[in-house]
C-alpha positions in Angstrom: 78.5 2.4 163.7 76.2 1.4 160.8 78.5 -0.6 157.9 77.0 0.2 154.6 77.3 -2.1 151.6 76.8 -1.1 148.4 76.2 -3.9 145.5 77.9 -4.4 142.3 75.3 -4.7 139.3 76.5 -6.2 136.1 76.9 -9.6 133.4 78.4 -12.3 134.7 80.6 -14.0 132.8 78.5 -16.9 131.8 75.5 -13.6 131.0 78.1 -12.5 128.2 79.1 -16.3 126.9 75.4 -16.5 126.5 74.9 -12.8 124.7 77.9 -12.7 122.7 76.1 -16.5 121.3 72.8 -14.5 121.0 74.5 -11.6 118.8 76.7 -14.2 117.0 73.8 -16.5 115.8 72.0 -13.4 115.0 74.9 -12.4 112.1 75.2 -15.3 110.8 71.4 -15.3 109.9 72.2 -12.4 108.9 74.3 -13.2 106.6 73.5 -16.4 105.6 69.7 -13.8 103.7 72.4 -11.1 102.7 73.8 -13.9 101.4 70.7 -15.6 99.9 69.7 -12.8 98.3 72.7 -11.8 96.9 72.7 -15.0 95.0 69.3 -14.9 94.0 70.5 -10.9 92.9 72.9 -11.6 90.6 70.7 -15.1 89.2 68.0 -12.3 88.5 70.2 -10.6 86.8 71.8 -12.8 85.3 68.3 -14.8 83.7 67.4 -11.3 82.7 69.9 -10.5 80.7 70.1 -14.0 78.9 66.8 -13.0 78.3 67.5 -10.0 76.5 70.1 -11.1 74.9 68.2 -14.2 73.7 65.1 -11.7 72.6 67.6 -9.9 69.9 69.0 -12.6 68.8 65.4 -14.3 67.4 64.8 -10.8 66.0 68.3 -11.0 64.2 67.8 -14.8 62.6 64.4 -13.7 61.9 65.4 -11.0 59.8 68.1 -12.6 58.4 66.8 -16.1 56.9 63.2 -14.6 56.4 64.2 -14.3 52.6 66.8 -17.2 52.4 65.5 -18.1 49.0 64.7 -15.3 47.1 65.9 -14.2 43.9 63.5 -11.4 42.4 62.3 -14.3 40.3 64.2 -15.8 38.3 65.7 -19.7 38.2 68.5 -20.9 40.1 69.8 -22.3 37.0 69.8 -19.3 36.1 71.7 -18.1 39.4 74.2 -20.0 38.5 75.3 -19.0 35.0 75.7 -15.6 36.4 78.8 -13.9 35.2 80.0 -12.1 37.9 83.5 -9.4 39.3 86.8 -10.3 37.3 88.3 -10.2 40.9 88.6 -12.4 43.0 87.3 -12.0 46.4 89.7 -11.5 49.5 88.9 -13.8 52.1 86.5 -15.8 50.2 84.0 -18.2 51.4 85.1 -21.2 49.5 83.5 -24.7 49.8 85.3 -26.7 47.2 84.5 -28.4 44.8 81.2 -28.1 46.4 79.9 -24.3 46.4 82.3 -21.4 44.5 81.8 -18.7 47.1 80.8 -14.9 46.4 80.9 -16.0 42.8 79.7 -18.0 40.3 82.9 -19.9 39.0 83.9 -22.9 37.2 85.1 -24.6 39.5 82.1 -25.0 41.7 78.1 -24.2 41.7 76.7 -21.0 43.0 74.8 -22.2 46.8 72.0 -20.1 47.8 72.2 -22.2 51.1 75.0 -24.4 53.0 76.0 -25.6 56.7 78.8 -27.3 58.4 80.0 -27.9 61.7 82.8 -26.0 63.2 85.2 -29.6 63.4 87.0 -30.3 60.4 85.2 -27.7 58.3 86.0 -26.3 54.9 85.5 -23.4 54.0 88.5 -20.9 52.7 87.7 -18.3 55.0 87.6 -20.0 58.7 90.6 -20.9 60.4 89.1 -20.5 64.4 85.5 -21.6 64.2 84.1 -23.4 67.6 84.3 -27.0 66.9 81.2 -28.1 68.5 79.0 -24.8 67.0 77.7 -24.9 63.1 78.2 -22.6 60.4 75.7 -21.0 58.2 76.0 -19.4 55.2 73.6 -18.2 52.2 73.6 -15.4 49.3 70.2 -14.3 48.3 68.6 -10.6 46.5 67.3 -8.2 49.2 63.8 -8.0 47.8 63.7 -4.4 46.9 65.0 -3.2 42.9 66.4 -0.6 43.3 67.4 2.9 40.7 71.3 3.5 39.7 71.4 6.9 42.0 70.4 4.8 44.8 73.1 1.9 44.4 76.4 2.5 47.5 79.5 2.1 46.0 80.5 -1.1 48.9 77.5 -3.6 47.5 77.5 -5.2 44.8 74.1 -5.1 42.5 72.6 -8.6 39.8 71.6 -5.6 37.1 69.1 -6.9 34.8 67.8 -5.5 31.4 66.1 -6.1 28.5 69.6 -8.4 27.7 71.2 -9.9 30.5 71.6 -10.2 33.9 74.9 -9.9 35.7 76.9 -9.1 38.9 77.8 -5.1 39.1 79.1 -2.5 41.6 78.5 1.1 41.4 81.1 2.0 39.0 80.4 -0.6 36.2 76.1 -0.6 36.6 74.5 0.3 33.4 73.4 4.0 32.6 69.6 2.2 30.9 67.4 3.4 32.1 64.8 0.2 32.0 67.7 -1.4 34.1 66.9 -2.6 37.5 69.3 -3.6 40.8 68.8 -6.2 43.2 71.8 -5.4 46.2 73.1 -9.1 46.4 74.2 -10.2 49.8 76.2 -13.1 51.2 76.8 -13.5 54.8 78.1 -16.7 57.3 77.3 -17.1 60.7 79.6 -19.1 63.2 80.8 -19.3 67.1 84.7 -18.0 67.7 86.6 -18.4 70.8 87.7 -14.6 72.2 89.7 -15.4 75.4 87.4 -17.0 77.4 84.5 -16.0 75.2 82.3 -17.2 73.1 81.6 -15.0 70.0 79.1 -15.1 67.5 80.2 -13.9 64.8 79.5 -12.2 60.6 81.8 -12.7 57.8 80.0 -10.6 54.6 80.6 -9.2 51.0 81.9 -6.1 50.3 83.6 -3.4 47.8 87.0 -2.1 49.8 87.6 1.6 49.4 90.1 0.7 46.5 87.1 -0.9 44.5 87.8 -4.9 45.0 85.9 -7.6 46.0 86.2 -9.2 50.2 85.2 -10.6 52.7 84.5 -8.4 56.4 84.5 -10.1 59.4 82.9 -8.4 62.9 81.4 -9.7 65.8 78.1 -9.5 65.9 76.3 -10.1 69.9 79.2 -12.0 73.4 78.1 -15.0 75.0 75.8 -17.2 71.8 78.5 -20.2 72.8 76.4 -22.8 69.9 74.8 -22.4 66.8 72.9 -26.2 65.2 70.3 -26.1 62.3 67.6 -28.8 60.1 66.4 -28.2 56.9 63.1 -28.5 56.0 62.9 -30.1 52.8 60.3 -30.1 50.0 60.9 -33.1 48.3 57.7 -32.9 46.2 58.0 -29.2 44.4 54.7 -28.1 45.8 56.2 -24.9 47.9 56.1 -27.3 51.3 58.4 -28.9 53.9 58.1 -33.1 54.1 60.1 -33.2 56.1 63.1 -32.5 58.2 66.6 -33.1 57.9 69.6 -32.6 61.0 72.9 -30.8 59.7 74.7 -34.3 60.1 72.7 -35.4 56.6 72.3 -33.0 54.9 74.3 -34.5 51.9 75.5 -32.0 48.9 72.4 -33.3 46.4 70.5 -31.4 48.9 72.7 -28.2 49.2 72.6 -28.7 46.0 68.3 -28.9 45.5 68.2 -31.9 42.8 66.3 -34.0 45.2 63.9 -30.9 46.3 64.1 -27.2 47.4 65.2 -26.0 51.5 61.8 -23.9 52.0 62.5 -23.8 55.6 65.0 -23.7 58.4 64.7 -25.2 62.3 67.9 -22.8 64.2 69.0 -23.5 68.0 71.3 -21.2 70.0 73.0 -21.9 73.2 73.3 -18.8 75.0 75.5 -18.4 77.5 75.9 -16.1 80.8 78.7 -13.1 80.5 79.7 -14.0 84.1 80.6 -16.6 85.8 78.9 -17.1 89.2 80.6 -18.7 92.2 78.2 -20.3 93.7 76.2 -22.1 90.8 77.9 -25.2 89.0 76.4 -26.2 85.7 76.5 -29.8 84.3 73.0 -29.7 82.9 72.2 -30.9 79.0 70.9 -29.0 76.8 68.7 -30.4 74.1 68.9 -29.0 70.8 67.0 -30.8 68.0 69.1 -34.1 67.1 72.0 -32.7 68.2 72.5 -31.1 71.8 75.4 -30.0 73.9 76.3 -31.1 78.2 77.1 -27.9 80.2 81.3 -28.6 81.5 80.2 -28.6 84.9 81.7 -24.9 84.4 79.6 -21.4 86.4 78.3 -20.8 84.2 74.3 -20.1 83.8 72.7 -20.8 80.0 70.0 -20.1 77.5 68.4 -22.0 75.3 66.5 -21.6 72.3 64.7 -22.3 69.2 62.2 -20.6 66.5 61.0 -22.1 63.1 61.6 -20.0 60.1 59.4 -21.3 56.6 61.1 -18.6 54.0 58.0 -16.2 52.6 60.3 -15.9 48.6 60.9 -19.3 48.2 62.5 -18.9 44.6 65.0 -21.7 43.9 63.5 -23.0 41.5 64.6 -25.1 38.2 63.3 -24.7 34.6 61.1 -26.7 34.5 61.0 -27.4 37.8 
């Protein structure tokens, strides 16, 4: 009788342990690669978003700032003596005794361009501006006169005719055919925190439905964390900037255009990503002209931007200036 022995085929315990170890190693490599790819994808998306937002913001500032100082060829002293609407502006941005706000007043002069830091600001219309950021306020005319039929009920205009000029609305505008109407603009940009999000805000002069002047507030862009400005001063009155002054060195005489004209502005902007990335730690110092920003060790990426705008139509002239 022949004894047949059947052999058992399979993996030993050692072989199983080796296979499991290899499988775990491969899984770890796969998870690490996936995690790095996800991290790179978040970084790429956030940087792309910051670049896109930055371009929009630069375009906005260029549009708003390039015509600063434009008063249709009139002297600044003439503008400061303008007759304005009798109604007080609701929520007006006044900086007494320095600046009169939207319209000329006896108590203070009208200043075409003014800036200050959010910390300890003196503008009457602000209560929640970010302390580390700057505030920029300006007044000017839009560079295209209109006829009376083109006037809008929610705006104010510089009315110019053969006899005088004054600030009017569509209801009080002259009916003379030879009268020109220049749209009048008063705006203010600043940063405000809304929860944990820094937001670029804007205030602007409008005429409400009941015919009263008021300051309207709206949000412009999320993620704008800091604004900072420096100003080109023309001390020889030849239309060219002789030097630039940082905001912290600007005095009342500069805003009044007494010792020279402001003919350019350098702006520094800091954008912050809208969402945090827990895998990223930001402790970077961002230089911004003669100021700067220290990231607080959070998880947000940032993008610094800067530019200089020379005013195209500077008419900040004085009688005999």
